OpenMM code with the backbone's topology and positions (N, CA, C; nanometers):
from openmm import Vec3, app, unit

residues = "MET ASP GLN LEU THR PHE VAL GLY ALA PHE LEU TRP GLU ASN PHE LEU ALA ILE TRP SER TYR LEU LEU ILE THR ILE PRO LEU ALA VAL GLY VAL LYS LEU SER GLY VAL SER ARG TYR ILE SER ARG ALA PHE GLN ALA SER PRO LEU VAL ALA ILE VAL LEU ALA THR ALA VAL GLY ALA PHE SER PRO PHE CYS SER CYS SER VAL ILE PRO VAL VAL ALA SER LEU LEU ILE GLY GLY VAL PRO LEU ALA PRO VAL MET ALA PHE TRP ILE ALA SER PRO SER MET ASP PRO GLU VAL PHE PHE LEU SER VAL SER MET LEU GLY TRP GLU LEU ALA LEU TRP ARG LEU LEU GLY THR LEU ALA LEU SER LEU GLY ALA GLY LEU LEU THR HIS VAL PHE VAL LEU ARG GLY TRP LEU GLY THR ASP ILE LEU ARG HIS LYS GLN SER ALA SER VAL ARG SER THR GLY GLN LEU LEU ALA ASP GLY GLY TRP LEU ALA ALA ALA ALA LEU ALA SER GLY GLY CYS PHE ARG TYR PRO GLY".split()
positions = [
    Vec3(-17.6498, 0.1949, 2.1104),
    Vec3(-17.5882, 0.0938, 1.9793),
    Vec3(-17.4785, 0.1091, 1.9751),
    Vec3(-17.3887, 0.2341, 1.9882),
    Vec3(-17.2391, 0.2576, 1.9966),
    Vec3(-17.1915, 0.1743, 2.0802),
    Vec3(-17.2056, 0.1637, 2.1950),
    Vec3(-17.1542, 0.0849, 2.3016),
    Vec3(-17.1506, -0.0695, 2.2728),
    Vec3(-17.2498, -0.1002, 2.2060),
    Vec3(-17.2888, -0.2415, 2.1697),
    Vec3(-17.1889, -0.2875, 2.0835),
    Vec3(-17.1598, -0.1926, 1.9582),
    Vec3(-17.0653, -0.2197, 1.8574),
    Vec3(-16.9218, -0.1882, 1.9206),
    Vec3(-16.8846, -0.1054, 2.0082),
    Vec3(-16.7681, -0.1079, 2.0683),
    Vec3(-16.7258, -0.2447, 2.1492),
    Vec3(-16.8262, -0.3087, 2.2071),
    Vec3(-16.8048, -0.4207, 2.3403),
    Vec3(-16.7885, -0.5280, 2.2070),
    Vec3(-16.8587, -0.5301, 2.1170),
    Vec3(-16.8547, -0.6572, 2.0034),
    Vec3(-16.7189, -0.6383, 1.9355),
    Vec3(-16.6706, -0.5169, 1.9118),
    Vec3(-16.5317, -0.5149, 1.8309),
    Vec3(-16.4253, -0.5519, 1.9287),
    Vec3(-16.4606, -0.5244, 2.0481),
    Vec3(-16.3307, -0.5693, 2.1572),
    Vec3(-16.3440, -0.7177, 2.1831),
    Vec3(-16.4473, -0.7719, 2.1832),
    Vec3(-16.4413, -0.9124, 2.2100),
    Vec3(-16.3829, -0.9739, 2.0939),
    Vec3(-16.4143, -0.9433, 1.9601),
    Vec3(-16.3762, -0.9974, 1.8510),
    Vec3(-16.2197, -0.9981, 1.8346),
    Vec3(-16.1658, -0.8669, 1.8587),
    Vec3(-16.0375, -0.8497, 1.8732),
    Vec3(-15.9225, -0.9214, 1.9591),
    Vec3(-16.0038, -0.9554, 2.0616),
    Vec3(-15.9391, -1.0265, 2.1837),
    Vec3(-15.9545, -1.1404, 2.1454),
    Vec3(-16.0600, -1.2054, 2.0969),
    Vec3(-16.0774, -1.3460, 2.0268),
    Vec3(-15.9594, -1.3764, 1.9335),
    Vec3(-15.9517, -1.2730, 1.8269),
    Vec3(-15.8154, -1.2908, 1.7660),
    Vec3(-15.7013, -1.3174, 1.8143),
    Vec3(-15.7085, -1.2505, 1.9118),
    Vec3(-15.5581, -1.2467, 1.9812),
    Vec3(-15.5337, -1.3786, 2.0290),
    Vec3(-15.6200, -1.4524, 2.0911),
    Vec3(-15.6108, -1.5760, 2.1546),
    Vec3(-15.6255, -1.7059, 2.0887),
    Vec3(-15.7015, -1.6782, 1.9846),
    Vec3(-15.7524, -1.8290, 1.8928),
    Vec3(-15.6387, -1.9042, 1.9004),
    Vec3(-15.5284, -1.8783, 1.8680),
    Vec3(-15.4184, -1.9592, 1.8242),
    Vec3(-15.3736, -2.0436, 1.9352),
    Vec3(-15.3945, -1.9915, 2.0518),
    Vec3(-15.3704, -2.0590, 2.1872),
    Vec3(-15.4745, -2.1420, 2.2200),
    Vec3(-15.5948, -2.1148, 2.1844),
    Vec3(-15.6874, -2.2202, 2.2280),
    Vec3(-15.6741, -2.3332, 2.1319),
    Vec3(-15.6423, -2.3022, 1.9944),
    Vec3(-15.6232, -2.4337, 1.9173),
    Vec3(-15.5115, -2.5199, 1.9312),
    Vec3(-15.4089, -2.4740, 2.0496),
    Vec3(-15.2927, -2.5613, 2.0797),
    Vec3(-15.3722, -2.6115, 2.2197),
    Vec3(-15.4301, -2.5343, 2.3110),
    Vec3(-15.4502, -2.5991, 2.4431),
    Vec3(-15.5645, -2.6771, 2.4739),
    Vec3(-15.6563, -2.6817, 2.3801),
    Vec3(-15.7755, -2.7604, 2.3801),
    Vec3(-15.7528, -2.9010, 2.3401),
    Vec3(-15.6823, -2.9198, 2.2132),
    Vec3(-15.6337, -3.0558, 2.1948),
    Vec3(-15.5655, -3.0941, 2.2716),
    Vec3(-15.4393, -3.0084, 2.3342),
    Vec3(-15.3630, -3.0689, 2.4352),
    Vec3(-15.4306, -3.1373, 2.5559),
    Vec3(-15.5258, -3.0461, 2.5881),
    Vec3(-15.5851, -3.1129, 2.6990),
    Vec3(-15.6597, -3.2356, 2.7156),
    Vec3(-15.7417, -3.2466, 2.5648),
    Vec3(-15.7993, -3.3920, 2.5274),
    Vec3(-15.7046, -3.4738, 2.5155),
    Vec3(-15.5784, -3.4606, 2.4349),
    Vec3(-15.4821, -3.5463, 2.4093),
    Vec3(-15.4271, -3.5862, 2.5575),
    Vec3(-15.3992, -3.4987, 2.6653),
    Vec3(-15.3529, -3.5493, 2.7907),
    Vec3(-15.4740, -3.6679, 2.8557),
    Vec3(-15.5732, -3.6069, 2.8340),
    Vec3(-15.6877, -3.7117, 2.9033),
    Vec3(-15.7081, -3.8282, 2.8286),
    Vec3(-15.7458, -3.8089, 2.7055),
    Vec3(-15.7574, -3.9494, 2.6139),
    Vec3(-15.6461, -4.0492, 2.6175),
    Vec3(-15.4904, -4.0179, 2.6276),
    Vec3(-15.4177, -4.1026, 2.6224),
    Vec3(-15.3471, -4.1605, 2.7542),
    Vec3(-15.4160, -4.0956, 2.8747),
    Vec3(-15.3773, -4.1592, 3.0118),
    Vec3(-15.2456, -4.0887, 3.0768),
    Vec3(-15.1801, -3.9749, 2.9849),
    Vec3(-15.0772, -3.9340, 3.0221),
    Vec3(-15.0935, -3.8828, 3.1743),
    Vec3(-15.2340, -3.8469, 3.1783),
    Vec3(-15.2790, -3.7610, 3.3162),
    Vec3(-15.2474, -3.8295, 3.4145),
    Vec3(-15.2523, -3.9853, 3.4294),
    Vec3(-15.2164, -4.0771, 3.5359),
    Vec3(-15.1046, -4.0619, 3.5910),
    Vec3(-15.0040, -4.0480, 3.4654),
    Vec3(-14.8285, -4.0354, 3.5195),
    Vec3(-14.8338, -3.8921, 3.5698),
    Vec3(-14.8996, -3.8120, 3.5179),
    Vec3(-14.8553, -3.6634, 3.5891),
    Vec3(-14.9108, -3.6659, 3.7101),
    Vec3(-15.0178, -3.7238, 3.7444),
    Vec3(-15.0933, -3.7242, 3.8764),
    Vec3(-15.0102, -3.7888, 3.9734),
    Vec3(-14.9576, -3.9113, 3.9085),
    Vec3(-14.8826, -3.9905, 4.0050),
    Vec3(-14.7368, -3.8918, 4.0385),
    Vec3(-14.6900, -3.8387, 3.9524),
    Vec3(-14.5549, -3.7403, 3.9676),
    Vec3(-14.5692, -3.6398, 4.0672),
    Vec3(-14.6898, -3.5901, 4.0795),
    Vec3(-14.7377, -3.4562, 4.1340),
    Vec3(-14.7647, -3.5078, 4.3018),
    Vec3(-14.8128, -3.6221, 4.2801),
    Vec3(-14.8541, -3.6659, 4.4371),
    Vec3(-14.7533, -3.7206, 4.5134),
    Vec3(-14.6314, -3.7425, 4.4660),
    Vec3(-14.5060, -3.7953, 4.5149),
    Vec3(-14.4502, -3.7014, 4.6320),
    Vec3(-14.4346, -3.5917, 4.6029),
    Vec3(-14.4007, -3.4993, 4.7123),
    Vec3(-14.4695, -3.3481, 4.6565),
    Vec3(-14.5700, -3.3107, 4.7605),
    Vec3(-14.6541, -3.1973, 4.7293),
    Vec3(-14.6060, -3.0774, 4.7082),
    Vec3(-14.4704, -3.0339, 4.7856),
    Vec3(-14.3816, -2.9249, 4.7998),
    Vec3(-14.3181, -2.9191, 4.6550),
    Vec3(-14.2642, -3.0360, 4.6064),
    Vec3(-14.1690, -3.0298, 4.5098),
    Vec3(-14.2915, -3.0011, 4.3909),
    Vec3(-14.3912, -3.0752, 4.3864),
    Vec3(-14.4944, -3.0411, 4.2736),
    Vec3(-14.5218, -2.9037, 4.2774),
    Vec3(-14.5453, -2.8356, 4.3969),
    Vec3(-14.5959, -2.6996, 4.3584),
    Vec3(-14.4661, -2.6031, 4.3296),
    Vec3(-14.3437, -2.6125, 4.3631),
    Vec3(-14.2636, -2.5604, 4.2920),
    Vec3(-14.2420, -2.5894, 4.1393),
    Vec3(-14.2494, -2.7056, 4.1045),
    Vec3(-14.2130, -2.7494, 3.9728),
    Vec3(-14.3312, -2.6870, 3.8805),
    Vec3(-14.4641, -2.6780, 3.9498),
    Vec3(-14.5974, -2.6409, 3.8931),
    Vec3(-14.5896, -2.4756, 3.8583),
    Vec3(-14.5131, -2.4123, 3.9659),
    Vec3(-14.5109, -2.2551, 3.9555),
    Vec3(-14.4028, -2.2400, 3.8448),
    Vec3(-14.2758, -2.3068, 3.8362),
    Vec3(-14.1855, -2.2975, 3.7153),
    Vec3(-14.2316, -2.3021, 3.5825),
    Vec3(-14.3184, -2.4197, 3.5663),
    Vec3(-14.3838, -2.4348, 3.4210),
    Vec3(-14.4579, -2.3424, 3.4105),
    Vec3(-14.5454, -2.3122, 3.4822),
    Vec3(-14.6773, -2.2066, 3.4808),
    Vec3(-14.6171, -2.0615, 3.4308),
    Vec3(-14.5029, -2.0207, 3.5077),
    Vec3(-14.4405, -1.8923, 3.4902),
    Vec3(-14.3661, -1.8957, 3.3561),
    Vec3(-14.3324, -2.0071, 3.3064),
    Vec3(-14.2788, -1.9930, 3.1859),
    Vec3(-14.3402, -2.0641, 3.0433),
    Vec3(-14.4537, -2.0943, 3.0774),
    Vec3(-14.5552, -2.1504, 2.9874),
    Vec3(-14.6185, -2.0282, 2.8948),
    Vec3(-14.6477, -2.0445, 2.7609),
    Vec3(-14.7158, -1.9296, 2.7112),
    Vec3(-14.8625, -1.9168, 2.7075),
    Vec3(-14.9193, -1.9582, 2.8145),
    Vec3(-15.0550, -1.9790, 2.8057),
    Vec3(-15.1077, -1.8136, 2.8848),
    Vec3(-15.2254, -1.7843, 2.8282),
    Vec3(-15.2751, -1.6448, 2.8672),
    Vec3(-15.3982, -1.7322, 2.9733),
    Vec3(-15.4681, -1.6307, 3.0460),
    Vec3(-15.5789, -1.6655, 3.1286),
    Vec3(-15.6838, -1.7460, 3.0801),
    Vec3(-15.7101, -1.7434, 2.9343),
    Vec3(-15.8156, -1.8008, 2.8584),
    Vec3(-15.7768, -1.9633, 2.8248),
    Vec3(-15.6504, -1.9330, 2.7636),
    Vec3(-15.6024, -2.0902, 2.7287),
    Vec3(-15.5564, -2.1799, 2.8402),
    Vec3(-15.5320, -2.1354, 2.9411),
    Vec3(-15.4787, -2.2040, 3.0606),
    Vec3(-15.5697, -2.2794, 3.1306),
    Vec3(-15.7183, -2.2447, 3.1157),
    Vec3(-15.8488, -2.3146, 3.1652),
    Vec3(-15.8386, -2.4511, 3.1106),
    Vec3(-15.8473, -2.4946, 2.9889),
    Vec3(-15.8589, -2.6455, 2.9530),
    Vec3(-15.7421, -2.7226, 3.0033),
    Vec3(-15.6405, -2.6671, 3.0122),
    Vec3(-15.5235, -2.7468, 3.0615),
    Vec3(-15.5419, -2.7770, 3.2267),
    Vec3(-15.5882, -2.6619, 3.2962),
    Vec3(-15.6259, -2.6976, 3.4423),
    Vec3(-15.7441, -2.7859, 3.4416),
    Vec3(-15.8338, -2.7743, 3.3527),
    Vec3(-15.9206, -2.8597, 3.3814),
    Vec3(-15.9055, -3.0237, 3.3400),
    Vec3(-15.8013, -3.0307, 3.2445),
    Vec3(-15.7745, -3.1759, 3.2170),
    Vec3(-15.6951, -3.2184, 3.3342),
    Vec3(-15.6036, -3.1290, 3.3988),
    Vec3(-15.5135, -3.1638, 3.5097),
    Vec3(-15.6039, -3.2004, 3.6338),
    Vec3(-15.7343, -3.1419, 3.6607),
    Vec3(-15.7984, -3.1837, 3.7642),
    Vec3(-15.8812, -3.3114, 3.7184),
    Vec3(-15.9317, -3.3113, 3.6448),
    Vec3(-15.9800, -3.4334, 3.6141),
    Vec3(-15.9122, -3.5686, 3.5904),
    Vec3(-15.7758, -3.5342, 3.5763),
    Vec3(-15.6757, -3.6384, 3.5554),
    Vec3(-15.6276, -3.6744, 3.7112),
    Vec3(-15.6763, -3.6102, 3.8111),
    Vec3(-15.6344, -3.6514, 3.9160),
    Vec3(-15.5044, -3.5695, 4.0072),
    Vec3(-15.4790, -3.4508, 3.9186),
    Vec3(-15.3656, -3.4000, 3.9833),
    Vec3(-15.3997, -3.3382, 4.1197),
    Vec3(-15.3364, -3.3230, 4.2010),
    Vec3(-15.3704, -3.2463, 4.3380),
    Vec3(-15.4033, -3.1078, 4.3093),
    Vec3(-15.4788, -3.0633, 4.3979),
    Vec3(-15.5563, -2.8969, 4.3787),
    Vec3(-15.4112, -2.8177, 4.4018),
    Vec3(-15.3272, -2.8186, 4.4811),
    Vec3(-15.2545, -2.7298, 4.5297),
    Vec3(-15.1345, -2.6990, 4.3658),
    Vec3(-15.0489, -2.8325, 4.3102),
    Vec3(-14.9975, -2.7884, 4.2241),
    Vec3(-15.0524, -2.7088, 4.1099),
    Vec3(-15.1849, -2.7532, 4.1087),
    Vec3(-15.2611, -2.7030, 3.9885),
    Vec3(-15.2785, -2.5639, 4.0012),
    Vec3(-15.3350, -2.5174, 4.1353),
    Vec3(-15.3595, -2.3741, 4.1737),
    Vec3(-15.2208, -2.2993, 4.1505),
    Vec3(-15.1054, -2.3638, 4.1712),
    Vec3(-15.0071, -2.2822, 4.1597),
    Vec3(-14.9618, -2.2585, 4.0211),
    Vec3(-15.0041, -2.3588, 3.9194),
    Vec3(-14.9422, -2.3445, 3.7854),
    Vec3(-15.0605, -2.2549, 3.7253),
    Vec3(-15.1884, -2.2385, 3.7676),
    Vec3(-15.2981, -2.1702, 3.7517),
    Vec3(-15.2732, -2.0083, 3.7596),
    Vec3(-15.1989, -1.9968, 3.8773),
    Vec3(-15.1855, -1.8642, 3.9004),
    Vec3(-15.0615, -1.7988, 3.8308),
    Vec3(-14.9622, -1.8966, 3.8342),
    Vec3(-14.8209, -1.8468, 3.7445),
    Vec3(-14.8348, -1.8168, 3.6288),
    Vec3(-14.9119, -1.9043, 3.5322),
    Vec3(-14.9404, -1.9004, 3.3857),
    Vec3(-14.9901, -1.7687, 3.3113),
    Vec3(-15.0590, -1.7457, 3.3728),
    Vec3(-15.1302, -1.5953, 3.2961),
    Vec3(-15.0314, -1.4863, 3.3309),
    Vec3(-14.9743, -1.4999, 3.4723),
    Vec3(-14.9267, -1.3660, 3.5224),
    Vec3(-14.7889, -1.3549, 3.4803),
    Vec3(-14.7172, -1.4592, 3.4125),
    Vec3(-14.5879, -1.4411, 3.3553),
    Vec3(-14.5667, -1.5308, 3.2363),
    Vec3(-14.5043, -1.5331, 3.1425),
    Vec3(-14.4803, -1.5880, 3.0450),
    Vec3(-14.3386, -1.5510, 2.9537),
    Vec3(-14.2705, -1.6089, 2.8941),
    Vec3(-14.1566, -1.5405, 2.8243),
    Vec3(-14.1932, -1.4154, 2.7354),
    Vec3(-14.3027, -1.4054, 2.6779),
    Vec3(-14.3435, -1.2813, 2.6132),
    Vec3(-14.3686, -1.1747, 2.7031),
    Vec3(-14.4448, -1.1808, 2.8028),
    Vec3(-14.4483, -1.0888, 2.9045),
    Vec3(-14.3149, -1.0448, 2.9719),
    Vec3(-14.2665, -1.1470, 2.9797),
    Vec3(-14.1125, -1.1011, 3.0630),
    Vec3(-14.0393, -1.0099, 2.9481),
    Vec3(-14.0174, -1.0299, 2.8290),
    Vec3(-13.9550, -0.9503, 2.7511),
    Vec3(-13.9963, -0.8306, 2.7041),
    Vec3(-14.1493, -0.8425, 2.6947),
    Vec3(-14.2186, -0.6948, 2.6954),
    Vec3(-14.1992, -0.6022, 2.8140),
    Vec3(-14.1900, -0.6952, 2.9421),
    Vec3(-14.1588, -0.5749, 3.0401),
    Vec3(-14.0223, -0.5519, 3.0412),
    Vec3(-13.9258, -0.5999, 3.0197),
    Vec3(-13.7963, -0.5751, 3.0045),
    Vec3(-13.8009, -0.4654, 2.8988),
    Vec3(-13.8447, -0.4644, 2.7955),
    Vec3(-13.8182, -0.3674, 2.6967),
    Vec3(-13.8815, -0.2148, 2.7472),
    Vec3(-13.9910, -0.2420, 2.8087),
    Vec3(-14.0917, -0.1347, 2.8846),
    Vec3(-14.0291, -0.0712, 2.9848),
    Vec3(-13.9831, -0.1610, 3.0968),
    Vec3(-13.9716, -0.1317, 3.2310),
    Vec3(-13.8173, -0.1543, 3.2678),
    Vec3(-13.7701, -0.2278, 3.2034),
    Vec3(-13.6234, -0.2466, 3.2131),
    Vec3(-13.6035, -0.3818, 3.3051),
    Vec3(-13.4699, -0.4385, 3.2929),
    Vec3(-13.4183, -0.5558, 3.3624),
    Vec3(-13.4932, -0.5796, 3.4853),
    Vec3(-13.4632, -0.4639, 3.5820),
    Vec3(-13.4599, -0.4779, 3.7174),
    Vec3(-13.6095, -0.4754, 3.7512),
    Vec3(-13.7094, -0.3836, 3.6911),
    Vec3(-13.8477, -0.4080, 3.7333),
    Vec3(-13.8875, -0.5503, 3.6575),
    Vec3(-13.8412, -0.5850, 3.5551),
    Vec3(-13.8753, -0.7003, 3.4938),
    Vec3(-13.8712, -0.8291, 3.5697),
    Vec3(-13.7511, -0.8326, 3.6370),
    Vec3(-13.6925, -0.9468, 3.7108),
    Vec3(-13.8037, -0.9182, 3.8593),
    Vec3(-13.8263, -0.8367, 3.9068),
    Vec3(-13.8920, -0.8132, 4.0317),
    Vec3(-14.0307, -0.8701, 3.9903),
    Vec3(-14.0958, -0.8358, 3.8812),
    Vec3(-14.2322, -0.8826, 3.8419),
    Vec3(-14.2270, -1.0284, 3.8254),
    Vec3(-14.1120, -1.1003, 3.7611),
    Vec3(-14.0932, -1.2342, 3.7618),
    Vec3(-14.0891, -1.3018, 3.9196),
    Vec3(-14.0078, -1.2345, 3.9937),
    Vec3(-14.0034, -1.2889, 4.1326),
    Vec3(-14.1457, -1.2467, 4.1997),
    Vec3(-14.2297, -1.1452, 4.1584),
    Vec3(-14.3542, -1.1806, 4.2208),
    Vec3(-14.4293, -1.2537, 4.1991),
    Vec3(-14.4229, -1.2715, 4.0729),
    Vec3(-14.5168, -1.3806, 4.0080),
    Vec3(-14.4686, -1.5368, 4.0775),
    Vec3(-14.3445, -1.5467, 4.0932),
    Vec3(-14.3308, -1.6748, 4.1384),
    Vec3(-14.3475, -1.6891, 4.2784),
    Vec3(-14.3252, -1.5614, 4.3591),
    Vec3(-14.3832, -1.5685, 4.4987),
    Vec3(-14.5646, -1.5764, 4.5135),
    Vec3(-14.6178, -1.5161, 4.4437),
    Vec3(-14.7555, -1.5388, 4.4381),
    Vec3(-14.8071, -1.6769, 4.4272),
    Vec3(-14.7552, -1.7233, 4.3132),
    Vec3(-14.7991, -1.8701, 4.2721),
    Vec3(-14.7290, -1.9650, 4.3984),
    Vec3(-14.6402, -1.9586, 4.4046),
    Vec3(-14.5830, -2.0447, 4.5273),
    Vec3(-14.7001, -2.0351, 4.6745),
    Vec3(-14.6922, -1.9163, 4.6870),
    Vec3(-14.8064, -1.8941, 4.7907),
    Vec3(-14.9462, -1.9525, 4.7788),
    Vec3(-14.9857, -1.9191, 4.6586),
    Vec3(-15.1023, -1.9933, 4.6198),
    Vec3(-15.0963, -2.1131, 4.6604),
    Vec3(-15.0116, -2.1952, 4.5857),
    Vec3(-14.9807, -2.3263, 4.5971),
    Vec3(-14.9745, -2.4032, 4.7255),
    Vec3(-14.9180, -2.3258, 4.8069),
    Vec3(-14.8722, -2.3466, 4.9575),
    Vec3(-15.0093, -2.3514, 5.0424),
    Vec3(-15.0564, -2.2382, 5.0171),
    Vec3(-15.2044, -2.2231, 5.0919),
    Vec3(-15.2975, -2.3100, 5.0378),
    Vec3(-15.3161, -2.3419, 4.9373),
    Vec3(-15.4208, -2.4400, 4.8998),
    Vec3(-15.3878, -2.5867, 4.9463),
    Vec3(-15.2376, -2.6173, 4.9450),
    Vec3(-15.1971, -2.7399, 5.0034),
    Vec3(-15.2521, -2.7625, 5.1698),
    Vec3(-15.2261, -2.6328, 5.2246),
    Vec3(-15.2502, -2.6198, 5.3601),
    Vec3(-15.4226, -2.6458, 5.3767),
    Vec3(-15.4881, -2.5760, 5.3075),
    Vec3(-15.6548, -2.5825, 5.3154),
    Vec3(-15.6999, -2.7275, 5.2692),
    Vec3(-15.6334, -2.7928, 5.2111),
    Vec3(-15.6616, -2.9219, 5.1552),
    Vec3(-15.6332, -3.0173, 5.2662),
    Vec3(-15.5140, -2.9964, 5.3266),
    Vec3(-15.4678, -3.0758, 5.4096),
    Vec3(-15.5761, -3.0878, 5.5604),
    Vec3(-15.5982, -2.9522, 5.5868),
    Vec3(-15.6975, -2.9093, 5.6976),
    Vec3(-15.8621, -2.9783, 5.6555),
    Vec3(-15.8759, -2.9924, 5.5311),
    Vec3(-16.0185, -3.0435, 5.4861),
    Vec3(-16.0998, -2.9318, 5.4573),
    Vec3(-16.0514, -2.7985, 5.4291),
    Vec3(-16.1633, -2.6786, 5.3973),
    Vec3(-16.1668, -2.6943, 5.2709),
    Vec3(-16.0859, -2.7529, 5.1833),
    Vec3(-16.1139, -2.7921, 5.0400),
    Vec3(-16.1092, -2.9342, 5.0057),
    Vec3(-16.1999, -2.9668, 4.9063),
    Vec3(-16.2132, -3.0965, 4.8556),
    Vec3(-16.1011, -3.1504, 4.7834),
    Vec3(-16.1031, -3.3022, 4.7592),
    Vec3(-15.9635, -3.3315, 4.6870),
    Vec3(-16.0232, -3.3805, 4.5468),
    Vec3(-16.1529, -3.3923, 4.5354),
    Vec3(-16.2058, -3.4620, 4.4094),
    Vec3(-16.2591, -3.3582, 4.3224),
    Vec3(-16.2197, -3.2325, 4.3144),
    Vec3(-16.2670, -3.1390, 4.2219),
    Vec3(-16.2462, -3.1685, 4.0948),
    Vec3(-16.3645, -3.1532, 4.0089),
    Vec3(-16.3736, -3.2076, 3.8837),
    Vec3(-16.3402, -3.3693, 3.8517),
    Vec3(-16.3280, -3.4396, 3.9309),
    Vec3(-16.3027, -3.5481, 3.9154),
    Vec3(-16.4447, -3.6571, 3.9338),
    Vec3(-16.4735, -3.7231, 3.8442),
    Vec3(-16.5795, -3.8477, 3.8772),
    Vec3(-16.7159, -3.7466, 3.9017),
    Vec3(-16.7237, -3.6661, 3.8589),
    Vec3(-16.8621, -3.5665, 3.8605),
    Vec3(-16.9486, -3.5967, 3.7478),
    Vec3(-17.0677, -3.6200, 3.8077),
    Vec3(-17.1753, -3.6139, 3.7009),
    Vec3(-17.2430, -3.4984, 3.6949),
    Vec3(-17.2796, -3.4644, 3.5655),
    Vec3(-17.3316, -3.3318, 3.5546),
    Vec3(-17.5082, -3.3495, 3.5744),
    Vec3(-17.5619, -3.2541, 3.6486),
    Vec3(-17.6858, -3.2439, 3.6942),
    Vec3(-17.7827, -3.2340, 3.5842),
    Vec3(-17.8824, -3.3305, 3.6052),
    Vec3(-17.9994, -3.3347, 3.5047),
    Vec3(-18.0862, -3.2052, 3.4849),
    Vec3(-18.1253, -3.1692, 3.3885),
    Vec3(-18.1864, -3.0474, 3.3449),
    Vec3(-18.3274, -3.1165, 3.3421),
    Vec3(-18.4185, -3.0382, 3.4223),
    Vec3(-18.5501, -3.0343, 3.4560),
    Vec3(-18.6414, -2.9752, 3.3806),
    Vec3(-18.7507, -3.0026, 3.3443),
    Vec3(-18.8365, -2.9036, 3.2668),
    Vec3(-18.9165, -2.8250, 3.3561),
    Vec3(-19.0186, -2.7290, 3.3135),
    Vec3(-19.0802, -2.6642, 3.4090),
    Vec3(-19.1859, -2.7538, 3.4521),
    Vec3(-19.2297, -2.8282, 3.3678),
    Vec3(-19.3341, -2.9267, 3.4204),
    Vec3(-19.3049, -3.0109, 3.5040),
    Vec3(-19.1816, -3.0806, 3.4953),
    Vec3(-19.1038, -3.1401, 3.6112),
    Vec3(-19.0880, -3.0958, 3.7494),
    Vec3(-19.0421, -2.9705, 3.7430),
    Vec3(-19.0362, -2.8773, 3.8485),
    Vec3(-19.1891, -2.8693, 3.9152),
    Vec3(-19.2689, -2.8525, 3.8407),
    Vec3(-19.4301, -2.8206, 3.8957),
    Vec3(-19.4692, -2.9324, 3.9707),
    Vec3(-19.4276, -3.0773, 3.8865),
    Vec3(-19.4966, -3.1959, 3.9396),
    Vec3(-19.3926, -3.2345, 4.0665),
    Vec3(-19.3132, -3.1896, 4.0786),
    Vec3(-19.2383, -3.2181, 4.2327),
    Vec3(-19.2891, -3.1527, 4.3407),
    Vec3(-19.4025, -3.0616, 4.3122),
    Vec3(-19.4291, -2.9996, 4.4122),
    Vec3(-19.3714, -2.8564, 4.4338),
    Vec3(-19.3075, -2.7914, 4.3196),
    Vec3(-19.2094, -2.7145, 4.3451),
    Vec3(-19.3079, -2.5796, 4.3483),
    Vec3(-19.3416, -2.5487, 4.4658),
    Vec3(-19.4398, -2.4113, 4.5041),
    Vec3(-19.3799, -2.2708, 4.5022),
    Vec3(-19.2187, -2.3282, 4.4737),
    Vec3(-19.1081, -2.1807, 4.4564),
    Vec3(-19.1447, -2.1411, 4.3129),
    Vec3(-19.1142, -2.2634, 4.2390),
    Vec3(-19.1100, -2.2603, 4.0948),
    Vec3(-19.2616, -2.1994, 4.0502),
    Vec3(-19.3549, -2.2729, 4.0795),
    Vec3(-19.4897, -2.2016, 4.0481),
    Vec3(-19.4895, -2.0381, 4.0791),
    Vec3(-19.4745, -2.0138, 4.2163),
    Vec3(-19.4717, -1.8830, 4.2654),
    Vec3(-19.4005, -1.7979, 4.1655),
    Vec3(-19.2797, -1.8182, 4.1261),
    Vec3(-19.1908, -1.7633, 4.0226),
    Vec3(-19.2709, -1.7455, 3.8985),
    Vec3(-19.3250, -1.8668, 3.8415),
    Vec3(-19.3959, -1.8493, 3.7107),
    Vec3(-19.5263, -1.7466, 3.7094),
    Vec3(-19.5641, -1.7518, 3.8415),
    Vec3(-19.7173, -1.7002, 3.8448),
    Vec3(-19.6599, -1.5196, 3.8477),
    Vec3(-19.5721, -1.4964, 3.9082),
    Vec3(-19.5240, -1.3614, 3.8958),
    Vec3(-19.4257, -1.2998, 3.8038),
    Vec3(-19.4791, -1.3840, 3.6827),
    Vec3(-19.3818, -1.3233, 3.5761),
    Vec3(-19.2602, -1.3550, 3.5623),
    Vec3(-19.2004, -1.4372, 3.6407),
    Vec3(-19.0585, -1.4244, 3.6462),
    Vec3(-18.9894, -1.3707, 3.7765),
    Vec3(-19.0665, -1.2690, 3.8241),
    Vec3(-18.9995, -1.1998, 3.9455),
    Vec3(-19.0530, -1.2568, 4.0708),
    Vec3(-18.9598, -1.3128, 4.1586),
    Vec3(-19.0253, -1.3765, 4.2788),
    Vec3(-19.0637, -1.2817, 4.3791),
    Vec3(-19.1716, -1.3240, 4.4180),
    Vec3(-19.2206, -1.2717, 4.5428),
    Vec3(-19.2825, -1.3872, 4.6364),
    Vec3(-19.2416, -1.3425, 4.7648),
    Vec3(-19.2608, -1.4642, 4.8652),
    Vec3(-19.4012, -1.4679, 4.8989),
    Vec3(-19.4556, -1.5799, 4.8773),
    Vec3(-19.5953, -1.5958, 4.8959),
    Vec3(-19.6396, -1.6086, 5.0291),
    Vec3(-19.7556, -1.5425, 5.0657),
    Vec3(-19.7945, -1.4911, 5.1848),
    Vec3(-19.8396, -1.3828, 5.2325),
] * unit.nanometer
topology = app.Topology()
chain = topology.addChain("A")
for resn in residues:
    res = topology.addResidue(resn, chain)
    for name in ("N", "CA", "C"):
        topology.addAtom(name, app.Element.getBySymbol(name[0]), res)
């Protein structure tokens, strides 16, 4: 029970640390999608993939988003049609470095190591963006990620069984633990 209390307290403390970012990023992501700005962002990023990757890296490295608060922004960019490579560059750079982290690094590690950390973040983000761009060009990754996807319908147990789902019937008969019939 002590471990459960510890985990609960840890989750609560971390939620309190990021809730203000979530209050900013979720409405921002919704606003970008509803206002149609995502079309202009998409067009700007599709003009030159390499420039888009560099720009996304720079914006990501100097934006104040943590790993949790960047997810709604990334999702809205993907839904809006921004290519995957610049989104990946932004997604890698944003939680890795921001102004607060940079100045904390300066105070704890000194200017030299803080600058190396910034350069490492930029290199990692550029590399992720460029690698993703190559993967998309070769057809190893899809281009319509999170765009125009309809959610899968949820089927009841009765519908699964009615569809002749012997696998579902076997799982139910075994009390939830699947055993291969035969």
